[in-house]
C-alpha positions in Angstrom: 0.0 0.0 0.0 2.8 2.4 0.9 4.6 1.7 -2.3 1.5 2.7 -4.3 1.2 6.0 -2.4 4.9 6.8 -2.9 4.5 6.4 -6.6 2.3 9.4 -6.7 5.0 11.5 -5.1 2.5 13.7 -3.3 3.5 14.3 0.3 0.1 15.6 1.2 -1.4 12.1 1.1 1.3 10.6 3.3 -0.5 11.3 6.6 -3.6 9.7 5.2 -1.6 6.8 4.0 -0.2 6.1 7.4 -3.7 6.0 8.7 -4.7 3.5 6.0 -1.7 1.4 6.8 -2.5 1.4 10.5 -6.1 0.4 9.6 -4.9 -2.4 7.4 -2.6 -3.7 10.1 -5.5 -3.5 12.6 -7.7 -5.4 10.1 -5.1 -8.1 9.7 -4.8 -8.4 13.5 -8.5 -8.7 13.9 -8.7 -11.3 11.1 -6.0 -13.4 12.9 -7.9 -13.1 16.2 -11.1 -14.0 14.5 -9.5 -17.1 13.1 -8.1 -18.1 16.4 -11.5 -17.6 18.1 -13.2 -19.7 15.4 -10.7 -22.5 15.9 -11.3 -22.3 19.7 -15.1 -22.4 19.1 -14.7 -25.6 17.0 -12.5 -27.2 19.6 -14.9 -26.3 22.5 -17.9 -27.5 20.4 -16.2 -30.8 19.8 -15.4 -31.2 23.5 -19.0 -30.3 24.4 -20.4 -32.9 22.1 -18.0 -35.6 23.5 -19.1 -34.6 27.1 -22.8 -34.7 26.1 -22.3 -38.1 24.7 -20.5 -39.3 27.7 -23.2 -37.8 29.9 -25.8 -39.7 28.0 -23.9 -42.9 28.3 -23.5 -42.5 32.0 -27.2 -41.7 32.5 -28.1 -45.2 31.3 -28.3 -47.5 34.4 -26.6 -50.8 34.4 -29.0 -53.7 33.8 -30.0 -55.4 37.1 -28.6 -58.8 36.1 -25.1 -57.2 35.7 -25.2 -55.7 39.1 -26.4 -58.9 40.7 -23.6 -60.9 39.0 -21.0 -58.5 40.4 -22.3 -58.6 43.9 -22.5 -62.4 44.0 -18.9 -62.9 42.6 -17.5 -60.2 44.9 -16.3 -58.2 41.8 -18.1 -55.0 42.7 -15.8 -52.1 43.4 -15.8 -51.3 47.2 -16.9 -47.7 46.5 -19.9 -49.0 44.5 -20.7 -51.8 47.0 -21.3 -49.3 49.8 -23.2 -46.7 47.8 -26.6 -48.3 48.5 -26.2 -48.1 52.3 
């Protein structure tokens, strides 16, 4: 951009050109920040979906016959064994 403005050789437009350059630099910075935020949104959305799926899977209770098998064979984890008392 500056090169184009220097080709004209008019010093009166240089102050305006520096403002344009600053605005272009700010625009570039905002575009980079926007891309970073979009990437972060995608990452967080994927994590949210995984957690929702896990939450759905954990909300389904174990079938009663599996729980009774564990309690009769002594395979039930001690923390789970005492949770009913």
